[in-house]
Each structure stands twice: as structure tokens, then as C-alpha cells.
C-alpha positions as CSV (number, residue, x, y, z in Angstrom):
1,M,108.0,87.9,131.4
2,L,110.9,85.6,130.8
3,I,111.1,83.5,127.7
4,D,113.3,80.4,127.4
5,E,115.3,79.1,124.5
6,T,112.4,77.0,123.2
7,D,110.1,80.1,123.1
8,K,112.9,81.9,121.2
9,K,113.0,79.1,118.7
10,I,109.3,79.2,118.2
11,I,109.3,82.9,117.8
12,R,112.1,82.7,115.2
13,L,110.2,80.1,113.2
14,L,107.0,82.3,113.3
15,Q,109.1,85.3,112.2
16,E,110.3,83.3,109.2
17,N,106.7,82.1,108.4
18,S,103.8,83.1,110.6
19,R,101.6,80.6,108.9
20,M,103.8,77.7,110.0
21,S,101.6,75.1,111.7
22,A,102.0,74.1,115.3
23,S,102.6,70.6,114.0
24,D,105.5,71.7,111.8
25,I,107.0,73.8,114.7
26,S,106.7,70.9,117.1
27,K,108.9,68.8,114.8
28,K,111.6,71.5,114.8
29,V,111.6,72.3,118.6
30,Y,111.0,68.7,119.7
31,L,107.8,69.3,121.7
32,S,104.3,68.0,121.3
33,V,101.8,70.0,119.1
34,S,99.7,70.8,122.2
35,A,102.8,72.1,124.1
36,V,103.7,74.3,121.1
37,S,100.2,75.6,120.8
38,D,100.1,76.4,124.5
39,R,103.4,78.3,124.3
40,I,102.2,80.3,121.3
41,R,98.9,81.2,123.1
42,K,100.9,82.3,126.1
43,L,103.3,84.4,124.0
44,E,100.3,86.1,122.4
45,R,98.4,86.6,125.7
46,D,101.5,88.1,127.3
47,G,102.0,90.5,124.4
48,I,105.3,89.0,123.3
49,I,103.7,88.2,119.9
50,K,101.9,91.4,119.1
51,E,100.3,90.6,115.7
52,Y,100.5,88.6,112.5
53,T,100.6,90.3,109.1
54,A,101.1,89.7,105.4
55,I,104.1,91.4,104.0
56,L,103.5,92.7,100.5
57,S,106.1,92.9,97.7
58,P,106.4,96.6,96.9
59,E,107.4,95.8,93.3
60,K,104.3,93.6,92.7
61,M,102.1,96.4,94.2
62,E,103.8,99.0,91.9
63,K,105.3,100.8,94.9
64,E,108.9,101.0,93.8
65,L,110.1,104.3,95.3
66,S,111.0,104.4,99.0
67,A,112.1,107.5,100.9
68,F,112.6,108.9,104.4
69,I,111.5,112.4,105.0
70,L,112.7,114.4,108.0
71,I,110.2,117.1,109.1
72,S,110.6,120.0,111.4
73,L,107.5,121.7,112.9
74,K,107.1,125.3,114.0
75,N,106.1,124.2,117.5
76,P,104.6,121.2,119.4
77,Q,101.1,122.5,119.1
78,V,100.9,121.7,115.4
79,S,101.9,118.1,115.9
80,E,98.3,116.9,116.2
81,H,97.3,118.3,112.8
82,F,100.5,116.8,111.3
83,L,99.9,113.4,112.8
84,Q,96.3,113.4,111.5
85,F,97.7,113.9,108.0
86,V,100.2,111.1,108.6
87,H,97.6,108.6,109.7
88,G,95.5,109.4,106.6
89,E,98.2,108.7,104.1
90,N,98.5,105.0,102.9
91,D,101.9,105.5,101.4
92,I,103.4,106.6,104.8
93,L,104.4,103.4,106.5
94,S,106.2,104.7,109.6
95,C,106.4,107.9,111.5
96,F,108.9,108.4,114.3
97,Y,109.1,111.3,116.8
98,I,112.8,111.9,117.0
99,A,115.4,114.0,118.9
100,G,117.7,116.4,117.1
101,E,117.3,119.1,114.4
102,F,114.1,117.6,113.1
103,D,110.9,116.5,114.9
104,Y,109.6,113.6,112.9
105,M,111.0,111.1,110.4
106,I,108.6,109.3,108.1
107,K,109.1,106.3,105.8
108,I,107.2,106.5,102.5
109,V,106.8,103.7,99.9
110,T,105.0,105.0,96.8
111,K,104.7,104.4,93.1
112,N,107.2,106.8,91.5
113,T,108.7,110.3,91.7
114,N,105.4,111.9,90.7
115,T,103.5,110.4,93.6
116,M,106.4,111.2,95.9
117,T,106.3,114.8,94.7
118,E,102.6,115.0,95.4
119,I,103.0,113.6,99.0
120,L,106.0,115.9,99.7
121,N,104.0,118.9,98.5
122,R,101.1,118.0,100.7
123,I,103.5,117.7,103.7
124,K,105.0,121.1,102.9
125,S,101.6,122.7,102.8
126,I,100.6,121.5,106.3
127,N,100.3,124.5,108.6
128,G,103.4,124.5,110.9
129,V,105.8,122.4,108.8
130,I,108.8,124.7,108.4
131,K,111.5,122.4,107.0
132,T,111.8,119.0,105.3
133,N,114.8,116.9,104.2
134,T,114.1,114.0,101.8
135,M,116.3,111.0,101.4
136,V,115.4,108.6,98.5
137,V,116.3,105.0,99.0
138,L,118.5,103.7,96.2
139,N,118.8,100.1,97.4
140,N,117.5,98.2,100.4
141,E,120.4,96.2,101.9
142,K,118.5,94.9,105.0
143,N,114.9,95.0,105.8
144,H,113.5,93.1,108.8
145,H,110.0,93.8,109.9
146,T,110.7,93.1,113.5
147,F,113.8,92.7,115.7
148,L,115.4,89.3,115.7
149,L,116.2,87.1,118.7
């Protein structure tokens, strides 16, 4: 589906604040409220806008330690068990199947080094995990939650 410059402006405004009203958006893109509402519904229906969410402050939620962990599995047959673990862990925010020396990369946001150690020990105890490499985030220089247009 093709999107025009007006759609892109609407998307950018919603990315900045997904609670922005159609009325406020209409003033910024110079369209009527109904035209903006129609465009937003079409973007949602066509799957361009996938979802809306609340983005929490890790500091306010006492989740001040972020890390990326690379994981190598013994063979592909153990992936299902590993992924069940991943989906059950609230502190694991992302899991990527990757090419290269490792099989998966996960992003963890947790309370502190103690909770990180607990998660890492649980990962290492999963049958089929043969190697991990943990990279602790010192500072977050850029963090968008979706790609920008």
C-alpha cells in the first residue's frame, strides 16, 4: 500500500504522541477532522499502524539495568524450549533470531545486577544452551520504539 506525505505526517505525529486527537492532528496537517480520522482508520486497517502502546519509564518502574545477551544453542531442536522460556520472562523485552556465531539475541531490562544474575543463570540452565555473551548497557544514546519516516 502506498502512503502519501500527509499520511507520513499523521504517522509522525502519532509516533510522537499516540493519544493526539484527530482534531489536533487535523490542525497540523491542514485536513478536516473526518478526513484525518478516515486516514487513521485506513492506516490501521491496512496494517501500517500495527498497535498503540504506553511506554514506561524504566527508572520509575525500578528497572534500571539493561543488557543484551547473545545465546548459542546446541541445535535447532532445542529452540522451542528456549523460546517458551523467553515468552515467560517479563524482563525479556525482545528476542531476535540472528545469523552468525550465536543463534539468538535478547534484550533484558531488569531491576539490578542481582536480578540480571538470576535471569542469566536460568538461561544457562536451559537444556541446549551452550554459550552466552552478556553486554550490559552503560548508557542509552538513542532509543526509538519504532522506525521513523
